[in-house]
C-alpha atoms as one frame of an Amber mdcrd trajectory, in Angstrom:
protein
   7.815   2.960 -21.050   8.849  -0.302 -19.516   7.370  -1.721 -16.470  10.208
  -3.239 -14.126   8.351  -6.281 -11.396  10.108  -7.378  -8.363  11.169 -11.507
  -7.414  11.982 -12.887  -4.763  12.402 -16.545  -3.632  10.555 -17.940  -1.190
  10.510 -21.649   0.414   7.063 -22.273  -1.821   8.040 -21.073  -4.626   8.146
 -16.831  -5.573   6.583 -13.768  -5.072   6.050 -11.904  -8.236   5.318  -7.762
  -7.365   4.092  -5.812  -9.902   5.658  -2.427  -9.704   3.106   0.169 -11.393
   0.346  -1.301  -9.283   1.504  -2.514  -5.305   0.161  -6.020  -6.607   1.427
  -9.111  -6.035   1.482 -13.078  -7.171   3.229 -16.073  -5.598   4.293 -18.337
  -8.686   5.772 -21.886  -8.803   9.650 -22.181  -8.617   9.457 -23.114 -11.887
   7.774 -19.604 -12.942  10.416 -17.913 -10.844  12.796 -19.188 -12.842  11.722
 -18.491 -16.167  10.585 -14.149 -14.629  14.141 -14.493 -13.711  15.122 -14.626
 -17.225  12.724 -12.340 -18.455  14.536  -9.539 -19.946  11.901  -9.247 -23.673
  14.855 -10.605 -25.797  14.768 -14.666 -24.994  11.742 -15.880 -27.486   9.091
 -18.489 -25.873  11.460 -20.938 -27.191  14.399 -19.911 -26.063  13.245 -20.487
 -22.213  11.147 -23.316 -22.884  14.888 -25.041 -23.861  16.073 -23.782 -20.114
  13.193 -25.117 -18.447  13.063 -28.627 -20.354  16.384 -29.166 -19.768  16.790
 -27.279 -16.231  13.528 -29.114 -14.868  14.416 -32.497 -17.078  11.125 -32.118
 -18.363   9.921 -32.795 -22.004   9.508 -29.568 -24.417   5.838 -29.591 -24.408
   5.707 -29.477 -20.818   8.272 -27.256 -20.595   6.409 -24.939 -23.636   3.198
 -25.049 -21.243   4.914 -23.779 -18.159   6.363 -21.193 -20.694   3.238 -20.005
 -22.424   1.354 -19.962 -18.532   3.821 -17.673 -17.603   3.443 -15.534 -20.367
  -0.370 -15.265 -19.987  -0.052 -14.722 -16.142   1.857 -11.314 -17.257  -0.956
 -10.385 -19.978  -3.308 -10.960 -17.340  -1.601  -8.543 -15.061  -0.700  -5.648
 -18.013   2.720  -6.392 -18.146   3.449  -8.551 -20.997   2.381  -5.359 -23.326
   4.598  -3.800 -22.082   7.849  -5.225 -22.203   7.970  -5.490 -18.137  11.216
  -6.939 -16.987  12.474  -7.167 -13.707  13.849  -3.946 -11.828  17.055  -6.252
 -11.604  18.305  -9.575 -13.405  16.938 -12.240 -10.827  19.717 -15.548 -10.323
  18.461 -18.418 -11.978  20.111 -19.933  -9.054  17.606 -18.623  -6.958  14.786
 -21.104  -8.498  16.427 -24.138  -9.297  14.307 -26.076  -6.870  11.443 -27.810
  -6.400   8.497 -26.721  -4.016   6.144 -28.751  -1.558   3.728 -27.349  -1.808
   3.615 -25.707  -4.943   1.975 -22.297  -3.197   3.128 -20.100  -0.670   1.849
 -19.283   2.173   1.701 -15.674   2.980   1.072 -16.800   6.536   5.631 -17.561
   6.705   6.464 -15.070   4.587  10.103 -15.166   4.668  10.274 -11.577   4.973
   7.594  -9.015   4.247   6.945  -7.485   1.014   6.176  -4.392   2.252   7.094
  -1.529   4.779   5.596   2.089   5.751   8.185   4.104   5.951   6.435   6.949
   8.089   9.307   9.752   8.215   7.350  12.424  10.267   4.233  12.849  12.435
   3.420  16.233  12.136   1.912  17.512   8.754   0.789  21.140   7.190  -2.226
  20.425   7.088  -5.324  19.957  10.148  -7.565  17.825   8.189 -11.150  17.340
  10.043 -11.030  13.504   9.876  -7.013  12.950   9.898  -6.165  10.922  13.517
  -3.017  12.642  12.990  -4.794  15.908  13.718  -5.933  14.675  16.382  -2.403
  13.733  17.511  -1.023  17.077  17.191  -3.040  18.913  19.424  -1.860  17.021
  22.263   1.649  16.567  21.004   4.645  18.666  22.210   7.473  18.023  19.549
   7.283  17.092  16.018   9.597  13.745  15.376  11.528  13.289  12.195  12.692
   9.485  11.006  16.626   9.951  10.421  17.792   9.565   7.255  20.628   7.319
   9.040  17.993   4.817   9.959  16.460   4.869   6.660  19.016   3.507   5.520
  20.083   1.360   7.694  16.383  -0.289   7.307  16.646  -0.007   3.561  19.915
  -1.814   3.526  18.390  -4.212   5.460  15.291  -4.268   3.269  17.496  -4.325
  -0.097  19.358  -7.687   1.685  16.146  -9.370   2.605  14.550  -9.013  -0.947
  11.703  -6.126   0.633   9.969  -5.150  -2.791   8.114  -2.069  -1.721   8.068
   1.100   0.423   5.692   3.373   1.838   6.780   7.354   1.854   4.284   8.780
   4.699   3.616  10.847   7.588   1.701  13.130   8.921   3.421  14.699   5.349
   6.573  12.867   4.450   8.019  16.431   2.265   8.373  17.812   6.101  10.827
  15.628   6.749  14.020  17.552   4.852  15.632  14.025   3.896  12.384  13.333
   1.960  13.932  13.005  -1.391  17.435  11.254  -0.240  15.048   8.671   1.043
  13.144   8.050  -2.316  16.329   7.732  -4.167  18.019   5.428  -1.462  15.486
   3.179  -2.015  15.394   3.141  -5.511  19.027   2.892  -5.774  18.643  -0.225
  -3.295  16.412  -1.996  -6.444  13.141  -0.998  -3.637  10.138   0.145  -5.680
   8.791   3.528  -3.468   5.054   4.557  -3.439   4.843   8.582  -2.238   1.827
  10.053   0.042   1.658  13.738  -0.284  -0.744  16.221   0.796   0.455  17.830
  -2.413   1.423  21.091  -1.078   5.361  20.932  -0.889   5.756  19.484  -4.815
   9.374  20.647  -5.897  11.144  20.365  -8.995  13.295  18.277  -6.998  10.348
  15.937  -5.704   9.009  15.936  -9.358  12.181  14.884 -10.414  13.045  11.959
  -8.378   9.000  11.390  -8.799   9.411  10.510 -12.458  12.382   7.911 -12.128
  10.949   4.665 -13.921  10.876   2.605 -10.298   9.010   4.326  -8.798   5.634
   3.519  -8.058   2.506   6.092  -7.781   2.061   8.744  -5.704  -0.626   9.089
  -3.922  -2.082  13.034  -3.272  -4.803  13.945  -0.805  -7.357  16.240  -2.640
 -11.040  16.170  -0.940 -13.069  18.237  -2.551 -13.038  20.866  -5.828 -14.379
  23.708  -3.555 -12.514  26.322  -1.662 -14.885  26.743   0.721 -14.534  23.270
   1.777 -11.269  23.029   1.081 -10.652  25.140   3.841 -12.672  23.662   6.175
 -11.547  20.097   5.989  -7.865  20.773   5.926  -8.069  23.485   8.448  -6.121
  25.990   5.830  -7.173  29.365   4.447  -5.831  29.707   0.448  -4.579  26.256
  -0.501  -6.851  25.352  -2.839  -5.648  26.555  -5.684  -1.324  25.465  -4.905
  -2.568  21.809  -4.416  -4.367  21.751  -7.250  -1.591  22.971  -9.377   0.720
  21.021  -8.101  -1.300  17.691  -8.951  -1.779  19.387 -12.533   2.008  19.460
 -12.406   2.675  15.895 -11.698   0.240  14.909 -14.150   2.090  16.912 -17.208
   5.242  14.695 -15.853   3.540  11.856 -17.245   3.998  10.298 -13.363   1.419
   7.595 -12.321  -0.744   9.911  -9.896  -3.716   8.789  -7.318  -5.900  10.803
  -5.603  -7.773   9.805  -2.276 -10.613  11.393  -1.336 -11.956  10.821   2.148
 -15.931  11.316   2.318 -17.125  12.608   4.889 -20.225  15.068   5.541 -18.725
  17.875   4.980 -17.811  16.970   1.062 -20.291  14.393   0.416 -22.942  16.793
  -1.632 -19.729  17.622  -4.164 -18.517  14.414  -4.502 -19.659  14.539  -8.462
 -18.137  18.014  -9.291 -14.554  16.755  -7.477 -14.541  13.761  -9.721 -15.172
  15.695 -12.785 -12.531  18.610 -11.774  -9.595  15.739 -11.731 -10.992  13.946
 -14.645 -10.496  17.595 -16.330  -6.677  17.851 -14.449  -5.822  14.684 -16.189
  -6.190  12.234 -13.289  -6.071   9.057 -13.864  -7.296   7.026 -11.171  -9.860
   8.246  -8.017 -10.227   6.671  -4.946 -13.022   7.116  -2.711 -12.970   5.723
   1.031 -15.572   6.632   3.488 -14.423   8.325   6.851 -13.506   5.389   8.782
 -13.417   5.673  12.943 -10.289   4.603  13.227  -9.149   7.991  11.336 -10.866
  10.384  13.617  -9.481  13.583  13.600  -9.961  16.698  15.180 -13.450  17.223
  14.269 -13.907  13.648  15.980 -16.749  10.661  14.046 -20.244  12.147  15.269
 -19.775  14.939  12.980 -18.073  13.292  10.118 -19.402   9.522   9.455 -21.658
   8.957   6.467 -25.712   7.516   6.320 -26.294   4.676   4.387 -28.327   7.610
   3.032 -25.160   9.760   1.957 -23.854   6.873   0.711 -26.703   5.799  -1.753
 -25.858   9.466  -2.600 -22.768   9.317  -3.818 -23.007   6.827  -5.732 -25.655
   8.019  -7.962 -22.803  11.019  -8.021 -20.137   8.866  -9.490 -22.501   7.616
 -12.351 -23.166  11.217 -12.759 -20.187  12.737 -13.208 -17.490   9.674 -14.160
 -15.467  10.297 -17.519 -12.486   9.310 -17.726 -10.894   8.334 -14.635 -11.222
   4.555 -12.514 -13.122   5.418  -9.543 -13.122   3.425  -6.615 -15.475   4.125
  -3.638 -15.372   1.908  -0.706 -17.315   2.135   3.423 -15.662  -0.405   5.090
 -18.767   0.528   7.681 -21.936   0.329   4.881 -24.036  -2.124   5.617 -25.250
  -3.422   2.550 -22.168  -5.414   2.759 -24.367  -8.329   4.779 -22.242 -11.151
   5.898 -19.431 -10.343   3.020 -16.252 -11.372   5.155 -14.010  -8.221   6.004
 -10.852  -8.211   4.205  -7.982  -9.417   5.777  -5.487  -7.280   7.007  -1.646
  -6.998   5.950  -0.158  -6.079   8.754   2.273  -8.619  10.144   1.297 -11.216
   7.536   3.085  -9.228   4.633   3.780  -5.643   5.786   5.409  -3.737   8.699
   5.424  -0.017   9.299   8.235   2.333  11.398   7.028   4.962  13.254   9.258
   8.611  13.507  10.591   7.355  16.754  12.255   4.118  15.040   9.051   1.689
  16.347   8.312  -0.925  13.967   4.907  -2.453  14.263   2.088  -3.525  11.832
  -0.190  -0.171  11.469   0.150   3.294  11.088  -3.123   3.961  13.253  -2.616
   1.181  15.640   0.588   3.008  18.838  -0.944   0.181  20.749   2.044  -1.788
  22.691   0.525  -4.761  21.812   0.751  -4.032  18.317   4.956  -2.269  18.280
   6.954  -5.823  18.248  10.694  -3.686  18.300  12.553  -0.655  17.918  14.761
  -0.363  14.425  17.260   1.719  15.816  18.693  -1.741  18.243  16.850  -4.166
  16.100  17.398  -5.617  12.283  13.780  -5.904  10.506  14.421  -9.609   9.630
  14.987 -10.252  13.282  11.641  -8.216  14.155   9.744 -10.015  11.509  11.112
 -13.642  12.873  10.097 -13.182  16.501   8.278 -14.874  18.903   5.612 -12.114
  19.880   4.700 -11.050  15.944   4.324 -14.946  15.166   2.361 -15.510  18.178
   0.118 -12.293  16.820  -0.359 -13.712  13.539  -1.896 -17.016  15.434  -3.513
 -14.810  17.016  -2.451 -17.104  19.894  -3.875 -15.103  23.720  -6.669 -13.885
  21.999 -10.092 -13.893  23.390 -12.186 -14.266  20.661 -15.813 -13.791  21.172
 -18.498 -14.945  19.495 -19.508 -15.310  15.872 -15.297 -15.078  15.489 -14.870
 -18.620  17.623 -16.051 -20.819  15.370 -16.219 -18.995  12.012 -14.691 -20.864
   9.193 -13.836 -17.071   7.888 -10.919 -16.257  10.771  -7.690 -17.274   9.286
  -8.555 -14.806   6.181  -9.895 -11.867   8.208  -9.010 -12.405  11.368 -11.932
 -10.355  13.039 -11.245  -7.495  10.851  -9.721  -3.981  10.723  -8.094  -3.989
  14.197  -8.264   0.332  14.441 -12.096   0.251  13.476 -12.419  -1.826  15.763
 -10.221  -0.279  18.568 -11.657   2.908  17.972 -15.584   1.406  18.051 -15.407
  -0.810  21.002 -11.823  -0.147  22.624 -11.240  -3.701  21.655  -9.219  -4.361
  18.321 -10.036  -7.899  17.987 -13.318  -7.291  18.776 -15.372  -9.086  15.819
 -16.238  -6.457  13.214 -19.302  -4.421  12.870 -20.066  -5.952   9.756 -20.023
  -9.915  10.490
């Protein structure tokens, strides 16, 4: 099956996005030119001739540039699959010399991805989910209207946005969910979908089968029926979700399972991996319950101890067979002095809430992290606004030790804002693992 990748010109070079994995790379303009001509038909020699003529360099230097580009495609498993750009990019966009020859992620001309929260309601009430806690106090469900989604997608296509993440709540509760996914594909944007797997219709499967669609992520926390009902707050749905996952796999759709690990399911992680492996799932992401996602049962009853964390790692080793399994715990004490991963919110991504507010994280509705509303401002204007620019620089933030003099501050930006907000009521508090 042909794989697609996206290209976008940036001041320092070109942005390359792999549709299948969702990963992205920054490359010099010369590689952007090569990839814009990449159609699976032109030979390396032909591409070298074009590069040599365009940049007025010798054939030997041009062939090195093309071979370096091929090597990158091999590293990201695109070359073997004969990947081509989703749209034939205009090579003229990449006929410039960049100084410096790299892209600074802090000054991207537009976000790489935008998350569309199609609704703030869900047909499950998972114990760990922040949405469950919000539903208990919310008066009325909200749905991102298709008219606004269409406006956002038009803007996204015009600024070269590469990825749209469809989320919720449960996004399929929005009656226009399928139309939104199709609209993204029509505009040359890679859509990725997150769902709990309950509302998988044949129409939904047909749309997910489109080659331009990225992976679909399905929440599935345990293979034990009793635990499943306890976690989701719903009886008699285990079989339906498992059957729907199998249907997705049988359609050849790239499905990723997300399992949130809590004290409610930590003793059955091994059997859950084996169950999903038998269904044909190729990738499983295990994520320890996070304070930022505390749901109806609060934190103390859900968070893992270090011993429980270690036992889960042992279960993975025993039960792993074919599927790729990832396990992360952002608050594990054995991380030592490792620098927390930088949050991409506001740096390379945005989120649009069901009421049109635009922020940086679906779990942060703090007014300090909302930078406009899509009903009355364009994505580009929000992306370039002074308030977001100040946030990127952490202007006005009262930093504490060890952040003040930390050489990694530009990399970690104090860690996960939502976790720090939940633990310390201060999103800029130094991350607990520092």
